[in-house]
C-alpha positions as CSV (number, residue, x, y, z in Angstrom):
1,X,-35.5,-28.4,22.3
2,X,-34.5,-25.7,24.5
3,X,-30.6,-27.1,23.3
4,X,-31.4,-26.6,19.8
5,X,-32.9,-23.6,20.3
6,X,-29.8,-21.6,22.1
7,X,-27.6,-23.8,19.3
8,X,-29.4,-22.0,17.3
9,X,-29.6,-18.3,18.8
10,X,-25.7,-18.5,18.9
11,X,-25.7,-19.6,15.8
12,X,-27.0,-16.3,15.1
13,X,-25.3,-14.4,17.0
14,X,-22.1,-15.8,15.5
15,X,-23.1,-14.4,11.9
16,X,-24.1,-11.0,12.9
17,X,-20.9,-10.8,14.3
18,X,-19.1,-12.1,11.5
19,X,-20.9,-9.9,8.7
20,X,-22.1,-6.5,7.5
21,X,-25.8,-6.6,8.7
22,X,-26.7,-4.4,5.0
23,X,-24.0,-6.1,2.4
24,X,-23.7,-9.2,4.0
25,X,-19.5,-9.4,3.7
26,X,-17.7,-10.2,6.2
27,X,-17.0,-8.4,9.4
28,X,-13.7,-6.7,10.8
29,X,-13.6,-9.7,13.5
30,X,-13.5,-11.8,10.8
31,X,-10.4,-9.5,8.8
32,X,-8.4,-9.8,11.8
33,X,-8.2,-13.8,11.9
34,X,-8.0,-14.0,8.5
35,X,-5.2,-11.7,8.2
36,X,-3.3,-13.3,11.2
37,X,-3.8,-16.9,9.4
38,X,-2.6,-15.0,5.7
39,X,0.4,-13.6,7.7
40,X,1.6,-17.5,9.0
41,X,1.5,-19.3,5.7
42,X,3.1,-16.4,4.4
43,X,6.1,-17.2,6.5
44,X,5.5,-20.6,5.8
45,X,5.6,-21.0,2.4
46,X,7.6,-17.7,1.5
47,X,5.4,-15.5,-0.3
48,X,3.3,-12.5,0.5
49,X,0.0,-10.8,1.0
50,X,-1.6,-7.5,-0.3
51,X,-4.4,-5.8,1.8
52,X,-6.5,-3.2,-0.5
53,X,-8.2,-0.7,0.3
54,X,-11.2,0.5,-0.9
55,X,-12.7,3.8,-0.8
56,X,-16.5,5.2,-3.1
57,X,-15.9,8.4,-4.5
58,X,-17.4,11.7,-3.3
59,X,-19.4,9.3,-1.8
60,X,-21.9,11.5,0.3
61,X,-22.8,13.1,-3.0
62,X,-24.8,10.2,-3.5
63,X,-26.5,9.9,-0.6
64,X,-26.9,14.1,-0.5
65,X,-28.2,14.0,-4.4
66,X,-30.1,10.2,-3.9
67,X,-31.0,9.8,-1.3
68,X,-29.6,7.1,1.5
69,X,-31.2,4.2,0.3
70,X,-30.3,5.3,-3.0
71,X,-27.1,5.2,-0.9
72,X,-27.3,1.9,0.7
73,X,-27.8,0.2,-2.2
74,X,-24.7,1.8,-4.0
75,X,-22.6,-0.1,-1.4
76,X,-25.0,-3.5,-2.1
77,X,-23.9,-3.0,-5.5
78,X,-20.3,-2.0,-4.3
79,X,-20.4,-5.5,-2.2
80,X,-21.0,-7.6,-5.1
81,X,-18.6,-6.4,-7.6
82,X,-16.2,-6.6,-5.2
83,X,-17.0,-10.1,-5.2
84,X,-17.1,-10.5,-8.7
85,X,-13.6,-8.9,-9.4
86,X,-11.5,-10.6,-6.9
87,X,-10.8,-14.7,-6.5
88,X,-12.5,-17.2,-4.1
89,X,-9.5,-17.5,-2.1
90,X,-9.4,-13.2,-1.1
91,X,-11.3,-12.1,1.7
92,X,-14.4,-8.5,1.0
93,X,-14.5,-7.0,3.9
94,X,-16.5,-3.4,4.7
95,X,-15.0,-1.5,7.5
96,X,-18.3,1.2,7.6
97,X,-19.6,3.8,5.6
98,X,-18.2,3.5,1.9
99,X,-14.6,1.9,3.4
100,X,-13.7,-2.0,2.3
101,X,-11.2,-4.1,2.6
102,X,-9.7,-6.4,0.0
103,X,-7.7,-9.3,2.0
104,X,-5.4,-11.2,-1.6
105,X,-3.4,-13.9,0.3
106,X,-0.2,-16.0,-1.2
107,X,0.9,-13.3,-3.5
108,X,4.5,-13.9,-5.4
109,X,4.4,-10.0,-6.2
110,X,3.1,-7.1,-5.9
111,X,2.6,-7.4,-9.7
112,X,-0.7,-10.0,-8.5
113,X,-1.6,-7.4,-6.3
114,X,-1.6,-4.6,-8.6
115,X,-3.7,-7.2,-11.0
116,X,-6.6,-6.9,-9.0
117,X,-7.1,-3.6,-8.1
118,X,-7.0,-2.1,-12.1
119,X,-9.8,-4.8,-11.8
120,X,-11.5,-3.4,-9.3
121,X,-11.3,-0.2,-10.4
122,X,-12.8,-1.0,-13.5
123,X,-15.3,-2.9,-12.8
124,X,-16.9,-0.2,-9.8
125,X,-16.8,2.4,-12.3
126,X,-20.2,1.4,-13.6
127,X,-23.3,2.9,-12.9
128,X,-26.0,1.8,-10.4
129,X,-29.2,2.1,-11.0
130,X,-31.7,2.6,-8.8
131,X,-35.6,3.0,-9.4
132,X,-35.4,5.4,-13.4
133,X,-32.1,6.8,-12.3
134,X,-28.6,5.7,-12.9
135,X,-26.4,6.6,-10.6
136,X,-22.8,7.1,-11.3
137,X,-20.0,5.4,-8.9
138,X,-15.9,5.0,-9.1
139,X,-13.4,4.4,-6.4
140,X,-10.5,5.2,-5.3
141,X,-8.1,1.5,-4.4
142,X,-4.4,2.0,-1.7
143,X,-2.8,-1.6,-2.0
144,X,0.0,-2.2,0.9
145,X,1.7,-5.5,0.3
146,X,4.5,-7.1,2.6
147,X,6.6,-9.9,2.0
148,X,9.4,-11.9,4.1
149,X,9.7,-10.1,7.6
150,X,7.8,-7.1,6.4
151,X,4.8,-8.6,7.5
152,X,2.9,-7.4,9.9
153,X,-0.7,-6.2,10.1
154,X,-0.9,-2.7,11.6
155,X,1.6,-1.8,8.3
156,X,0.2,-3.5,5.9
157,X,-2.7,-1.2,6.4
158,X,-1.7,1.9,7.3
159,X,0.4,1.6,4.2
160,X,-2.9,0.7,2.3
161,X,-4.7,3.7,3.9
162,X,-1.9,5.9,2.4
163,X,-1.5,4.5,-0.8
164,X,-5.5,4.9,-1.9
165,X,-5.2,8.9,0.0
166,X,-2.7,9.7,-2.5
167,X,-5.7,8.2,-4.8
168,X,-7.7,10.6,-4.0
169,X,-5.0,13.3,-3.7
170,X,-4.3,12.1,-7.9
171,X,-8.1,12.4,-8.8
172,X,-10.2,8.9,-7.9
173,X,-11.5,6.3,-10.2
174,X,-7.8,4.6,-9.7
175,X,-5.8,3.1,-8.1
176,X,-2.0,3.9,-6.3
177,X,0.3,1.3,-4.2
178,X,2.1,2.7,-0.8
179,X,5.8,3.2,-1.6
180,X,8.0,4.2,1.0
181,X,9.0,7.2,2.1
182,X,6.7,8.8,-0.5
183,X,3.9,7.7,1.0
184,X,2.6,8.1,4.8
185,X,-1.0,8.2,6.4
186,X,-3.1,10.5,7.3
187,X,-2.3,10.4,10.7
188,X,1.0,11.0,10.5
189,X,0.6,13.6,8.1
190,X,-1.6,15.2,10.8
191,X,0.8,14.3,13.7
192,X,3.9,16.3,11.2
193,X,1.2,19.0,11.7
194,X,0.9,18.6,15.1
195,X,4.5,19.1,15.9
196,X,4.5,22.1,13.3
197,X,1.8,24.5,14.9
198,X,3.9,23.3,18.3
199,X,7.0,24.7,17.3
200,X,5.9,27.9,15.2
201,X,6.1,30.9,18.0
202,X,2.0,33.0,18.8
203,X,2.1,36.1,17.3
């Protein structure tokens, strides 16, 4: 009996570690594991993979205007709509706050990722009903893709992050694809700014 309880307790802890408590989506830990598997499969089958970085637009304003319970409902609905917009073989993860990631394994070209991103933007740009309120929601999506020798987990995440940053600058409620030489992550932008400031003589 004690062994059964111990096994059940271990299963509960494992589930909590692998899932977001609010939305039920997979956790960052699951994302890391599945990205490794996806990269190995892509190398083996000469395919590629993509990462979609999904950020809700003006989410702080939703919390401030309608309250945190409404914000939580928006996050739960967003999670469900993301799952409905992607393939069953894809992985949807909540990183935290209003940040989500979709992992697309086994893609043949970047167009496949763009089609999914378009579906995600369309699916998330619908009102969410909470109590008697209709809450306007939209999202910005950044796409990072990799094929052949470019397969690298860290680079994929950085590229998707840079692309979503540009989608927000473009006006939100859209998706952008990372383009080498045009996009850079906010961290890189900050480093460049810091370097610039460090060489500017002080008056």
